[in-house]
LOPATI-386718 format. One line per 4 residues: number of its first residue (from 1); for each residue x, y, z of C-alpha. Coordinates in pm, whole numbers, padded with zeros to 5 digits, m for minus. Layout:
REM residues N
NUM = X/Y/Z | ...
REM end
This chain:
REM residues 364
1 = 01825/10337/m02054 | 01471/10339/m02150 | 01527/10129/m02435 | 01726/09846/m02203
5 = 01456/09876/m01936 | 01206/09874/m02172 | 01342/09528/m02353 | 01384/09412/m01982
9 = 01002/09457/m01985 | 00911/09290/m02258 | 01126/08978/m02196 | 00891/08935/m01889
13 = 00600/09016/m02029 | 00683/08710/m02305 | 00855/08472/m01988 | 00521/08544/m01789
17 = 00285/08399/m02093 | 00530/08169/m02181 | 00536/07989/m01846 | 00171/08082/m01728
21 = m00042/07853/m01969 | 00155/07559/m01849 | 00124/07622/m01446 | m00231/07668/m01529
25 = m00282/07397/m01746 | m00082/07185/m01445 | m00328/07312/m01185 | m00648/07296/m01381
29 = m00579/06917/m01467 | m00596/06784/m01136 | m00927/06722/m00926 | m01078/06626/m00702
33 = m01352/06385/m00792 | m01653/06153/m00627 | m01659/05791/m00768 | m01764/05454/m00732
37 = m01521/05171/m00729 | m01598/04811/m00857 | m01995/04876/m00726 | m02155/04808/m01045
41 = m02123/04465/m01277 | m01954/04471/m01654 | m02007/04152/m01864 | m01889/04109/m02213
45 = m02031/03865/m02425 | m02202/03719/m02145 | m01885/03704/m01942 | m01833/03885/m01642
49 = m01550/04134/m01600 | m01377/04124/m01272 | m01118/04405/m01343 | m01126/04759/m01171
53 = m01449/04941/m01289 | m01474/05316/m01212 | m01844/05498/m01165 | m01814/05902/m01250
57 = m02055/06096/m01384 | m02286/05804/m01478 | m02027/05657/m01712 | m01818/05346/m01663
61 = m01461/05415/m01746 | m01223/05113/m01721 | m00843/05115/m01716 | m00663/05118/m02104
65 = m00494/04818/m01999 | m00830/04635/m01916 | m01015/04808/m02239 | m00687/04616/m02458
69 = m00772/04295/m02319 | m01151/04274/m02354 | m01120/04385/m02686 | m00804/04180/m02798
73 = m00587/04477/m02925 | m00273/04604/m02871 | m00171/04942/m02671 | 00141/05173/m02766
77 = 00227/05501/m02591 | 00423/05758/m02807 | 00584/06051/m02569 | 00640/06299/m02826
81 = 00299/06363/m02874 | 00158/06208/m02547 | m00057/06002/m02718 | m00129/05606/m02614
85 = m00276/05412/m02932 | m00492/05104/m02869 | m00570/04891/m03187 | m00446/05029/m03512
89 = m00234/05346/m03588 | m00276/05585/m03856 | m00034/05587/m04149 | 00220/05880/m04105
93 = 00151/05933/m03743 | 00414/05771/m03581 | 00769/05786/m03737 | 00837/05425/m03839
97 = 01155/05378/m03623 | 00957/05430/m03330 | 00660/05171/m03452 | 00959/04919/m03529
101 = 01068/04988/m03172 | 00686/04910/m03042 | 00730/04558/m03213 | 00997/04460/m02906
105 = 00738/04535/m02685 | 00566/04282/m02475 | 00177/04372/m02436 | 00026/04272/m02104
109 = m00065/03919/m02008 | m00384/03852/m02044 | m00424/03652/m01780 | m00247/03830/m01528
113 = m00511/03956/m01250 | m00503/04388/m01165 | m00523/04448/m00807 | m00879/04564/m00692
117 = m00911/04946/m00556 | m01148/04940/m00229 | m01521/05015/m00297 | m01501/05183/00014
121 = m01297/05471/m00173 | m01517/05763/m00253 | m01333/06040/m00331 | m00975/06108/m00518
125 = m00799/06284/m00664 | m00722/06226/m01012 | m00563/06426/m01327 | m00741/06494/m01629
129 = m00707/06422/m01998 | m00265/06429/m01921 | m00225/06266/m02279 | m00483/06197/m02560
133 = m00636/05823/m02672 | m00693/05703/m02976 | m00903/05389/m03069 | m00770/05242/m03432
137 = m00674/05601/m03490 | m00977/05780/m03389 | m00964/06036/m03085 | m01165/05980/m02793
141 = m01391/06292/m02679 | m01467/06207/m02311 | m01204/06270/m02016 | m00930/06007/m01975
145 = m00850/05947/m01584 | m00514/05922/m01445 | m00549/05732/m01103 | m00358/05489/m00922
149 = m00052/05510/m01234 | m00404/05370/m01407 | m00570/05587/m01701 | m00898/05499/m01701
153 = m01149/05558/m02028 | m01513/05561/m02069 | m01612/05185/m02219 | m01940/05332/m02382
157 = m01725/05551/m02621 | m01500/05262/m02688 | m01771/05079/m02798 | m01944/05319/m03000
161 = m01600/05358/m03148 | m01570/04962/m03206 | m01974/04954/m03319 | m02045/04732/m03023
165 = m02353/04736/m02845 | m02286/04885/m02499 | m02613/04877/m02252 | m02695/04962/m01881
169 = m02926/04755/m01722 | m03020/04909/m01336 | m03196/04717/m01132 | m02891/04456/m01131
173 = m02608/04771/m01226 | m02491/04584/m01527 | m02358/04688/m01825 | m02388/04441/m02124
177 = m02128/04511/m02406 | m02178/04263/m02684 | m02407/03917/m02652 | m02677/03971/m02378
181 = m02675/03592/m02144 | m03033/03434/m02224 | m03291/03598/m01977 | m03080/03832/m01821
185 = m03294/04074/m01888 | m03654/04098/m01977 | m03745/04070/m02381 | m03888/04378/m02374
189 = m03594/04591/m02268 | m03398/04331/m02490 | m03590/04472/m02789 | m03498/04828/m02685
193 = m03160/04804/m02662 | m03193/04625/m02984 | m03399/04785/m03233 | m03357/04555/m03561
197 = m03506/04744/m03776 | m03812/04469/m03891 | m03883/04601/m04192 | m03572/04528/m04343
201 = m03632/04103/m04204 | m03744/03895/m04490 | m03723/03541/m04544 | m03643/03316/m04781
205 = m03689/02903/m04865 | m03400/02759/m04702 | m03191/02513/m04949 | m02995/02152/m04881
209 = m03038/01975/m04547 | m03260/02268/m04443 | m03532/02205/m04756 | m03873/02293/m04645
213 = m03776/02547/m04376 | m03751/02918/m04453 | m03458/03121/m04380 | m03451/03486/m04193
217 = m03276/03723/m04363 | m03133/04052/m04253 | m03139/04021/m03890 | m02858/04135/m03645
221 = m02666/03799/m03602 | m02604/03687/m03983 | m02261/03712/m03927 | m02226/03433/m03683
225 = m02583/03249/m03693 | m02817/03093/m03946 | m03202/03138/m03821 | m03413/02929/m03999
229 = m03801/02889/m03895 | m04083/02673/m04012 | m04438/02758/m03977 | m04719/02515/m03999
233 = m05033/02627/m03902 | m05005/02736/m03507 | m04674/02568/m03483 | m04394/02721/m03546
237 = m04067/02545/m03562 | m03741/02711/m03527 | m03385/02588/m03577 | m03041/02834/m03502
241 = m02736/02732/m03668 | m02377/02833/m03594 | m02205/02940/m03892 | m01871/03044/m03752
245 = m01549/02876/m03911 | m01402/02679/m03671 | m01120/02378/m03702 | m01245/02117/m03485
249 = m00962/01888/m03520 | m00702/02146/m03317 | m00581/02056/m03038 | m00685/02242/m02697
253 = m00454/02236/m02370 | m00590/02305/m02031 | m00502/02207/m01693 | m00748/02001/m01466
257 = m00847/02043/m01094 | m00510/01836/m00968 | m00260/02091/m01231 | m00214/01823/m01504
261 = m00200/01978/m01816 | m00439/01756/m02094 | m00447/01776/m02429 | m00769/01697/m02624
265 = m00965/01786/m02975 | m01147/02138/m02963 | m01494/01895/m03103 | m01427/01662/m02808
269 = m01431/01982/m02549 | m01709/02106/m02743 | m01925/01811/m02700 | m01828/01807/m02287
273 = m01993/02186/m02318 | m02292/02013/m02380 | m02335/01880/m02028 | m02307/02265/m01916
277 = m02583/02316/m01703 | m02660/02629/m01392 | m02392/02397/m01197 | m02109/02371/m01413
281 = m02122/02706/m01608 | m01893/02849/m01359 | m01638/02549/m01346 | m01629/02543/m01814
285 = m01583/02917/m01730 | m01297/02886/m01483 | m01148/02608/m01703 | m01177/02709/m02036
289 = m01234/03108/m02032 | m01291/03267/m02367 | m01304/02880/m02552 | m01625/02847/m02360
293 = m01752/03196/m02386 | m01722/03165/m02762 | m01904/02795/m02797 | m02245/02948/m02563
297 = m02242/03288/m02769 | m02466/03186/m03051 | m02666/03011/m02800 | m02778/03361/m02607
301 = m02944/03471/m02879 | m03336/03464/m02857 | m03398/03335/m03234 | m03747/03249/m03135
305 = m03872/03601/m02990 | m03693/03751/m03314 | m03887/03490/m03550 | m04199/03562/m03391
309 = m04152/03954/m03397 | m04123/03906/m03753 | m04395/03682/m03823 | m04631/03908/m03642
313 = m04472/04216/m03794 | m04549/04057/m04133 | m04928/03951/m04029 | m04837/03608/m04080
317 = m04931/03510/m03694 | m05160/03746/m03510 | m04989/03980/m03257 | m05028/03830/m02892
321 = m05164/04020/m02625 | m04994/04127/m02260 | m05228/03967/m02039 | m05209/04039/m01692
325 = m05401/03817/m01412 | m05641/03944/m01162 | m05566/03916/m00808 | m05781/03669/m00780
329 = m05683/03446/m01037 | m05503/03086/m01010 | m05204/02980/m01201 | m04925/02689/m01166
333 = m04590/02755/m01292 | m04459/02441/m01445 | m04058/02398/m01453 | m03948/02193/m01730
337 = m03733/01872/m01640 | m03394/01938/m01653 | m03085/01698/m01600 | m02893/01791/m01341
341 = m02499/01719/m01346 | m02287/01814/m01094 | m01925/01922/m01172 | m01808/01633/m01062
345 = m01946/01419/m01328 | m01814/01671/m01568 | m01500/01617/m01412 | m01542/01206/m01464
349 = m01665/01292/m01838 | m01369/01522/m01910 | m01156/01245/m01793 | m01316/00977/m01945
353 = m01329/01162/m02321 | m00911/01242/m02203 | m00856/00829/m02169 | m01027/00717/m02509
357 = m00806/01007/m02672 | m00464/00846/m02529 | m00407/00728/m02855 | m00450/01011/m03062
361 = m00123/01168/m03196 | m00097/01527/m03268 | 00096/01608/m03574 | 00379/01904/m03462
REM end
């Protein structure tokens, strides 16, 4: 009888130890937290991200599907290990038959707009770490937060894993990922964010059509642009060239304001982008999206500042002092004259280009 009772007690103890951790884990996984939704700005390579943004513990969190769309990666979920894979899947972690089945999974449409969570929402009940998340095979260390059927993950950690810049500018409550549009942040702030190593910068005589100039070597944008400069006494000329390989004969289809689909050569569309100004940038971005953002990317590089810093550090030009105006100082701001072209004029230019291309034959 004693033996039987002992067995029953042992069974109960084992049952308690098996069941209790699961229940405890489940209960501690849910938390009431204070958050802010959609009150901070996020810009990726100059383009505003308009999906849901969660601010929690001074970190920006975005939904997994939004992260995948922003960085052009696929998303897969392996239920057996409760792991979400964004991007590449490490060899051997997932059975081949499961990976083969993923090939038939339709990824989220990149043009789909998500419903925005109210900015007034401040307190939520969320589930923490219901599974693990891996970016290109590397497991994320920060919490993932499940709320409203969306798993939010840290934008900053994603950028660290991908080797992409992520910086926050408090005066405008904006997080910048990748390239930063010109003049959106003070240059002193920009230099702190991108402390490119001046001691590694050097120059060499340029060749070809740029003969007579010098080419700057070792700057952070070498994969997408060449920076040239010519110093003649106190006169500094800087030239920036886009070196990305683009097929200008590629045919691009887009839809005008009347809903009509139009097809143009990429080179023709690029020539129209040159009309871009403060009145038309939004229209171009709405109509052409990433195509326009890619075109404008190189123009955001502060080449003049990079060259000036290099020349000052190497003693080729004197360092400039920061001059502070006294309260009684008189000064005049001279604004450069800029040709203002309306959105309507841009549309007419596009339509004229389209007419001239009406006889262009597209090879299937």
